[in-house]
C-alpha positions as CSV (number, residue, x, y, z in Angstrom):
1,M,59.8,97.0,287.1
2,Q,57.5,97.6,290.1
3,P,55.6,101.0,290.0
4,G,57.3,102.2,293.3
5,K,60.7,101.5,291.9
6,T,59.8,103.3,288.6
7,V,58.8,106.4,290.5
8,L,61.9,106.3,292.7
9,K,64.2,105.9,289.7
10,S,62.5,108.9,288.0
11,V,63.2,111.1,291.1
12,L,66.6,109.9,292.1
13,V,68.4,110.4,288.8
14,P,72.2,110.3,288.7
15,I,74.2,113.5,289.5
16,N,76.9,114.6,287.0
17,S,80.4,114.3,288.6
18,E,81.0,118.0,287.9
19,G,78.2,118.8,290.3
20,W,79.3,117.2,293.6
21,K,81.7,119.9,294.5
22,F,79.1,122.6,294.1
23,I,76.5,120.6,296.1
24,A,79.1,120.3,298.9
25,I,79.8,124.0,298.8
26,F,76.0,124.8,298.9
27,A,75.6,122.3,301.8
28,A,78.5,123.8,303.8
29,V,77.1,127.3,303.3
30,T,73.7,126.0,304.4
31,V,75.1,124.8,307.7
32,I,76.7,128.2,308.4
33,L,73.4,129.9,307.6
34,F,71.6,127.7,310.1
35,L,74.1,128.8,312.7
36,I,73.5,132.4,311.9
37,A,69.7,132.3,311.7
38,E,67.4,129.3,311.0
39,P,65.3,131.0,308.3
40,L,68.5,131.7,306.3
41,G,69.4,128.0,306.7
42,W,66.1,126.9,305.1
43,I,66.9,129.2,302.2
44,G,70.2,127.4,301.9
45,V,68.4,124.0,301.9
46,I,66.3,125.1,298.9
47,L,69.4,126.4,297.0
48,T,71.3,123.1,297.8
49,L,68.4,121.1,296.4
50,W,68.2,123.3,293.3
51,C,72.0,122.7,292.8
52,A,71.5,119.0,292.9
53,Y,68.6,119.3,290.6
54,F,70.6,121.4,288.1
55,F,73.4,118.8,287.9
56,R,71.1,115.8,287.4
57,D,72.3,113.5,284.6
58,P,69.5,111.1,283.6
59,D,69.9,108.3,281.1
60,R,68.3,108.8,277.7
61,V,67.0,106.4,275.0
62,T,68.6,107.5,271.7
63,P,67.4,106.4,268.2
64,T,70.2,104.5,266.6
65,S,69.7,105.4,262.9
66,D,72.8,106.9,261.2
67,N,70.5,109.3,259.3
68,L,69.0,111.0,262.3
69,V,70.3,114.2,264.0
70,I,69.5,114.1,267.7
71,A,69.1,117.1,270.0
72,P,72.3,117.8,271.9
73,A,70.6,119.6,274.7
74,D,67.4,119.8,276.8
75,G,65.6,123.1,276.3
76,R,63.6,125.2,273.9
77,I,64.4,125.9,270.2
78,C,64.8,129.6,270.3
79,M,65.9,130.1,266.7
80,I,66.2,128.3,263.3
81,S,68.3,130.4,261.0
82,Q,70.7,130.3,258.0
83,A,74.4,130.8,258.8
84,P,77.8,129.5,257.7
85,L,79.8,127.3,260.0
86,P,81.8,129.3,262.6
87,K,84.7,131.2,261.0
88,E,87.0,130.0,263.8
89,L,87.0,126.5,262.2
90,E,88.8,128.2,259.2
91,L,86.9,126.2,256.6
92,E,86.9,127.2,252.9
93,D,83.2,126.5,252.6
94,Q,81.4,129.5,254.1
95,S,78.0,128.8,252.4
96,P,74.9,129.3,254.7
97,R,73.3,126.2,256.2
98,T,70.5,125.6,258.7
99,R,71.4,126.4,262.3
100,I,69.2,125.1,265.1
101,S,69.6,127.0,268.4
102,I,68.5,125.3,271.7
103,F,68.3,127.5,274.8
104,M,68.7,126.0,278.2
105,N,67.3,127.8,281.2
106,V,68.6,127.1,284.8
107,F,66.0,124.3,285.3
108,N,67.0,122.2,282.3
109,V,69.4,119.3,282.3
110,H,72.7,120.9,281.2
111,V,74.6,117.8,280.1
112,N,75.3,118.0,276.4
113,R,75.2,115.0,274.0
114,S,76.4,114.3,270.5
115,P,73.8,114.9,267.8
116,I,75.3,112.2,265.5
117,N,77.6,109.3,265.1
118,G,81.0,110.7,263.9
119,E,84.5,111.9,264.5
120,V,85.5,115.3,265.8
121,V,87.6,116.7,263.0
122,G,87.8,120.3,264.1
123,E,87.6,122.3,267.3
124,A,88.0,125.9,268.5
125,Y,87.5,127.7,271.8
126,V,86.5,131.3,271.7
127,P,86.6,133.6,274.8
128,G,83.9,136.2,274.8
129,K,81.0,138.0,276.6
130,F,78.1,136.6,278.6
131,V,75.1,138.3,277.1
132,N,71.7,136.6,276.9
133,A,72.2,133.3,275.0
134,E,68.8,133.7,273.3
135,L,70.0,136.7,271.3
136,D,71.3,136.1,267.8
137,K,74.5,138.0,268.5
138,A,75.5,135.4,271.2
139,S,76.7,133.2,268.3
140,D,79.4,135.7,267.6
141,N,80.0,137.6,270.8
142,N,79.7,135.0,273.7
143,E,82.2,132.6,275.0
144,R,81.8,129.4,273.1
145,Q,83.3,125.9,272.4
146,I,83.0,124.8,268.7
147,L,83.2,121.2,267.4
148,L,83.1,120.0,263.8
149,V,81.8,116.5,263.7
150,R,82.0,114.4,260.5
151,D,79.7,111.4,260.2
152,N,80.5,108.1,258.4
153,A,79.1,109.5,255.1
154,G,81.5,112.5,255.2
155,R,78.9,115.0,256.2
156,D,80.0,117.8,258.5
157,F,78.0,119.1,261.4
158,G,78.8,122.0,263.6
159,V,78.1,121.7,267.4
160,V,78.6,124.9,269.4
161,Q,78.3,125.3,273.2
162,I,77.6,128.9,274.0
163,A,77.8,130.5,277.5
164,G,74.9,132.6,278.5
165,L,74.0,135.5,280.9
166,V,74.5,133.3,284.0
167,A,76.8,130.6,282.6
168,R,80.4,131.1,283.4
169,R,82.0,127.8,282.5
170,I,81.8,125.6,279.4
171,L,83.1,122.0,279.9
172,C,83.9,119.9,276.8
173,D,85.3,116.4,277.4
174,V,86.2,115.6,273.7
175,G,88.5,117.0,271.1
176,R,89.9,116.4,267.6
177,G,90.1,112.7,266.9
178,S,87.4,111.8,269.4
179,I,84.8,109.2,268.1
180,L,81.2,110.0,269.3
181,K,78.0,108.1,269.2
182,A,74.7,109.9,268.8
183,G,73.3,110.6,272.3
184,E,76.7,110.2,274.0
185,R,77.6,112.8,276.6
186,F,80.4,115.1,275.6
187,G,80.2,118.1,277.9
188,L,78.2,120.5,280.1
189,I,77.6,124.2,280.5
190,R,77.0,125.6,284.0
191,F,73.9,127.7,284.8
192,G,72.0,128.7,281.7
193,S,73.2,128.6,278.1
194,R,72.7,127.5,274.5
195,V,73.8,124.9,272.0
196,D,73.8,125.4,268.2
197,V,73.7,122.6,265.7
198,Y,74.6,123.3,262.1
199,L,73.1,120.9,259.6
200,P,74.6,119.8,256.3
201,A,73.5,122.0,253.3
202,G,70.1,121.1,252.0
203,V,68.9,119.3,255.2
204,E,65.7,120.7,256.6
205,P,64.9,120.5,260.3
206,K,62.0,118.3,261.6
207,V,61.4,120.8,264.5
208,C,60.2,124.3,264.8
209,V,60.8,127.4,266.9
210,G,59.3,127.2,270.4
211,Q,59.4,123.4,270.5
212,L,60.9,121.7,273.6
213,T,63.8,119.2,273.1
214,V,65.1,116.3,275.1
215,A,68.9,115.8,274.8
216,G,69.7,112.4,273.3
217,E,66.1,111.7,272.3
218,T,64.4,114.5,270.2
219,V,65.0,114.1,266.4
220,L,66.1,117.4,264.9
221,A,66.5,116.3,261.3
222,D,66.8,113.3,259.0
223,V,69.7,113.7,256.5
224,S,68.2,111.1,254.2
225,E,65.2,113.4,253.5
226,T,66.7,115.7,250.9
227,E,63.3,117.1,249.9
228,A,61.7,117.5,253.3
229,T,59.5,120.6,253.8
230,P,60.2,123.0,256.7
231,V,58.1,122.2,259.8
232,T,55.8,124.8,261.2
233,G,54.0,124.7,264.6
234,E,51.2,126.4,266.5
235,I,50.3,126.7,270.2
236,R,47.3,124.5,271.1
């Protein structure tokens, strides 16, 4: 591909279908603002461009190994903790497992992707509050959409979309019985939020708190490494 086309492709990324109505609303308001006062109109232009930027939906290159757990969201790993799978799934096994929490700010891509190849065998929607999604209590108090995905080896993974301080809508396009491929799009959260991934018992993450992730590309864990040591990081 020619250099010019490569640059153009990196700038003109696809827009998620969910975003077009919001872009249209922002654009219409911008026209009205120009009619009221030109400076206000330019503010509208900036906000319209931000709206288009927010709903961008670029393609990603996903590793295809069945053993790899891939990041479901762009953002920053704000927490790695031990917690049982959400009680709303009503599972007998309530033993703690590693939970990786990825926080998305309003400038991240907000399209969510499956972390593994598998089938959705459980789901639950929980209405709730809209406190800061970076807080630990958001896992229990905030509005959230929960999926239980089982891979071909019978291992269960929890994937939880959590609304945040600004987010007011969780979109999930799959449900019980859906077959997912790692890196496949399955939903979106509007305007700042968090996604949690619960790993099978005994699986250690290959990432650390503060690390940035790319949905569909960053490897969170390798389930074949049963004796992996926890990853630490430092700012350099």
